[in-house]
N, C-alpha and C positions, 0 to 999 in steps of 0.2 A: 504493500499499500504506499504509494508515494505521497509524501506531505512535507512542507517546509516548516522547520522550527524557526520561529521569528524572535522568540525571547524564551528565557528560562527563569521561573520563579521558584526559588528554593525556600521551602518552609522549615523552620527549626525552632526548637524550644531553647531559649537562652539559659534556662535554668537547668538544662539537662545535665545528668551526672555522666553521660556517655559522650561519645565522640562527635555528636551531631554538629556543634557549632563549628569545630575546626575542620570537620570533613566539608561542611557547606563552604567555608572560606577557601578550602583547597581546591573544590570543584569550580568556584569562580575563577580562581587563578589559572587552572588548567584550560578554562575555555575563554580566556582573555584573547580578544581579537577574532575569535570564531562566532560568538553570538552574545548578546547582552544577557547578563545574569544579574538577577535582583534578589537580595537575601531578605526574607520577611520573617520576623520573630512572632512567635504565638504568644498570647497574653492569658490564656486561660483554657480550660478543657473545652474541646469542640471548636476552637478557634481555627485550627488548621483546615477544617471543613469549609468555613466561611471564606477563608483566604483563597483556597482553590477554587471554589465556585465563582467568586468575584473575578479572579484572575482570568479564567478562561472565557468569561463573559466580556471582559474588557477588550481583549484582542485575540483575534484568530492566530492560530500557530503557536500557542502558548503551551509550554511543557511545564507542568507543575511537578517538582521534585520534593520528596519528603525525606529529609536528613533525620532519620528515626528508625525504629524497629517496626514491627508489623502492626502495632496499634496506632501509631501516629500515620502510617501509610494508608490505614483503614479509612482515617478521616479524610485524608487527601483524596483518595479514590472516590468516596461518596461525594465530595465536593465537586470533582471533575465531571462525574456522571450527571448530577443534577444540574450542572451549570452549562451543560451542552458540549458543543465541540471543543475538546482540548485532549491534551495528552497527560499522562501521569507516570511517574517512575519513582523508584526508591533508591536513596543513597544509603546503603545499610550502615546504621550507626547504633544499633541496639544490641543487646546480648543475644537475641535470637531474631534472626532474619530469615524466616522460612521461605517467604516469597523470593527474595533475592537468591538464596541457596538454590531453589528450585529451577529459577529462570535465567539467571545472569551468569554468564561465563566469562565476561571481560569488564574492566573498569567502566563505570557509567560515563566518564567523560570521553572515552573512547567511542562508545556507542552513540553519544550525542553528536560528536564530531562527524561521525559516519553519516548520520541522517542530514545533518546540516549540508554536507557535501554532496548530497543527492542520493543518500541511501534511502532504505525503506523503513517506515515504522512497522511495529509488530502488533498485530491484534490478538487479544487474549479473552478467554471466557471470564465470566463473573458468576458467583452464586448470588441469587436474590432471595432474600428471606422476609416474607410478610407475616405479620402476626402481632397481636396486642396493640393494634392501632398504629402501627408504624411499618415502613418498608426500608430495608437497608440492603446494600450489597456488600459482598466479602470477596476480597481478592484471592484468599486461600482456603479458608475452612469455616465452617459454622458447627455448632454442636451443643449437646446438653449431657449432663452427666459427668463422671469422673474423668473422662479422657480430656476434655478441654480444661478441667480444673487441674489436673496433673500436668498438662502442658504448660499452664500458667506458672506452676511451681518450678518446672523444669527450666523454663526460660529465664529465671532469675539467677541461675546457677551456671558456672562455666566448669562442668565435671564430665567425666567419662560416662558411659552408658551404664556400667554396673552401679557407680555411686549414685547416678540419677535414679536408678531403679530403687535403691534403698531410701533415697530422699522422698519419693513419692509414697512410701508406706504410710507415713504419718498422715498425709492426706486421705489415703485410703481408708484408714481405721475410723476416721470421723464421717465418713461418707454414708448417706442413706440412698437407697434405690428410688427411682422414679417410675411413674406409670403413665403411659400415654395410650391413646387409641388410634390405630392405623388401619385402614381398609377394614373397619368394622371389628377389629380384634384388639383386646386390651393386652398391652405388652409391658411387663415389669422389667426394667432394664437398669444397667448400670452405666452404660454409655451409648450415645448415638452421635455419629460424626459425618458430616458431609464435607467432601474435600475436593478442591480443584487443582491440588498439587500432589506429588507423590510422597511427601513426608511432612512431619510436623514435629516441633520441639526438638529439632537437630537429629534425634536418633529414632523417633517413630516412623517406620517405613510403612507407607499404606498400600502403595501399588506400583510395581515396576513399570507397567505400561500406560500409566496416567500421563497425560500432557495437558497443560493449561489451556490448549487451543483445539481440543478434539471434540468439543460439543457435548461433552458428557461430564458427569461428575461421579465420584465414588461414594458409596455409603459403608459404614462400619458400625454394626450394632453388636454390642455385648449384652446378652440378657443376664438378668440378675440370678447368680447361682451361689452366692456366699462370698465372703471377703477372700478367702484363700484361693478360690476358683477365679476371683477378679485379678488377684495379683498375678496368677498364672496366665490369664487372657492378656494382661497388659504386657507381660513379658513376651508373649507372642507377637504383639503389636510391635514391640521394639525390634523384633527379629524380622518384620515383614512376613510372618507365618499366619496372621490371622485372615479369615475370609472377608474379602471386600468385594461389594456388588457394584458395578457400573450402572448408571441410570441416565436416561435422556429425558424422561417424563418427570413431572413434579412429584415431590414426596410431601403428603399432606398428613398432619397428626393433630390431635386434640390433647392438651395437657390435663392431667387429673389433679395436680397440686402446683402450687408456685414453683418455678425452677429458674436458674440462671441460664441464659442463652449467650453463648460466647461466639463472636464473630472476629476473627484475626486478632484475638487477644483482647478486644473490648468486650466488657460483659454487660448484658441487659436483663432485666428481671422480667419474667413472663408470668402473668397471673394464672391461677387454676381456671380451668375451662376455656383457655384461649386456643384458638385454631391457628395453626403455624403452617405455612407453605414454603417449601424450599424448591427452587428451580434453577436451571442453568440458563445464563444469558449468553448465547455463543458470540464470541468475538466482540463483546461489549466494551472492552477497555483497549485503548490504543496507548502503546507504551514503546520504550526503546530498551533493547537488551544487547 
């Protein structure tokens, strides 16, 4: 897909304890003389989404870059999608950058220079999640239950797979199963994940043949069978041995109890009795990789 990048807006949190601010300045220096780069600081939670939405509305050919982890990029992607025609990319600056790990194989500055020089932007799928009176998109995954909770815990630590497995035990022991209704059947479960990428939380392998531009998404469901069985199932997820099913059609379910719904590291509370629909939006995000 041929498109010109006329400017780059880099969104960063000035109070971040990570490398976001320094990475943003380095990207600006690397692109000096190639394309105009503007650094914009966030002032509050949710501000990145507003900045991204306004930026793509102001000028065609705007690429909004999130110098952050997956959560910050989640805000930017939602802002670009609601703002209209624009591009989004992530400059990995968090402890866990699942989307960048799964999709980027070269420095972002190099990818941007390539597009400015006449290269092609890359379209990718998104997940759309509707429920509890809101609709959001996710660039990488959405889920309820222990797997997204465990993923959040894993993303806070820089450990190897074995140590991360032990870390998660504490979260598992306090966890209580959930019940949903899907296709007319009540399902008591420990985890339900919808994924647009092949891994999450650095070590959890979902599907070797998954791609973020294949027009489908993967579902991983772990039924409730007790805590020890849950630990065993999560270990299988880490090894990439758990059953994962690909879907193109929407997945609809109704919640029986209040539950947290996690999208790309951002957590939203869903009330009991809510209807939730997850679907794939083929090639809905335009990016550079």
